[in-house]
C-alpha positions as CSV (number, residue, x, y, z in Angstrom):
1,M,-12.4,7.3,-11.5
2,Q,-16.0,7.6,-12.6
3,P,-16.6,9.5,-15.8
4,G,-18.7,12.6,-15.3
5,I,-18.0,13.0,-11.6
6,K,-18.0,16.6,-10.5
7,D,-15.0,18.2,-8.8
8,E,-16.9,18.8,-5.6
9,Q,-17.8,15.2,-5.4
10,L,-14.3,14.1,-6.1
11,V,-12.9,16.4,-3.4
12,A,-15.4,15.0,-0.8
13,I,-14.7,11.4,-1.7
14,T,-10.9,11.9,-1.7
15,G,-11.2,13.6,1.8
16,K,-13.1,10.6,3.2
17,V,-10.6,8.1,1.7
18,L,-7.6,10.0,3.1
19,S,-9.2,10.4,6.5
20,H,-10.0,6.7,6.7
21,L,-6.4,5.7,5.7
22,Y,-5.0,8.2,8.3
23,D,-7.3,6.8,11.0
24,K,-6.1,3.3,10.3
25,G,-2.5,4.5,10.6
26,L,-1.7,3.7,6.9
27,I,-0.6,7.3,6.0
28,R,0.8,10.2,7.9
29,G,-0.9,13.5,8.3
30,R,-0.7,16.7,10.2
31,E,-3.0,19.7,10.7
32,M,-1.7,23.1,9.5
33,N,-3.8,26.2,9.6
34,G,-7.0,24.3,10.3
35,E,-6.5,21.9,7.3
36,M,-5.3,18.4,7.3
37,H,-2.2,17.7,5.1
38,Y,-1.5,14.1,4.3
39,D,1.8,12.5,3.5
40,L,1.5,9.3,1.5
41,A,4.7,7.8,2.9
42,K,4.2,4.3,4.3
43,I,6.2,4.8,7.4
44,T,4.0,6.3,10.1
45,H,6.6,6.4,12.9
46,E,10.4,6.2,13.1
47,N,12.2,3.1,14.2
48,D,13.6,3.4,17.7
49,G,15.7,0.3,17.9
50,E,19.2,-0.7,17.0
51,V,20.5,-3.3,14.5
52,D,22.6,-6.2,15.8
53,P,25.0,-7.0,13.0
54,E,25.4,-10.5,14.3
55,L,21.8,-11.2,13.5
56,L,22.0,-10.1,9.8
57,A,21.8,-12.8,7.1
58,P,25.2,-13.5,5.5
59,G,26.1,-11.1,2.7
60,L,23.9,-8.3,4.0
61,D,26.6,-6.6,6.1
């Protein structure tokens, strides 16, 4: 962070960064009551496949 930065500037910059990361699909977010709420989890969508145990490396089962 930059020393001496004002709170209003920090809020604006943070909003731009979060919006950019959301648009790129790097973080999750959802709109609630007209405001965007971000979730900093890396997984943006659930896995929908199955695991074939035969394809696992030895010792991982």
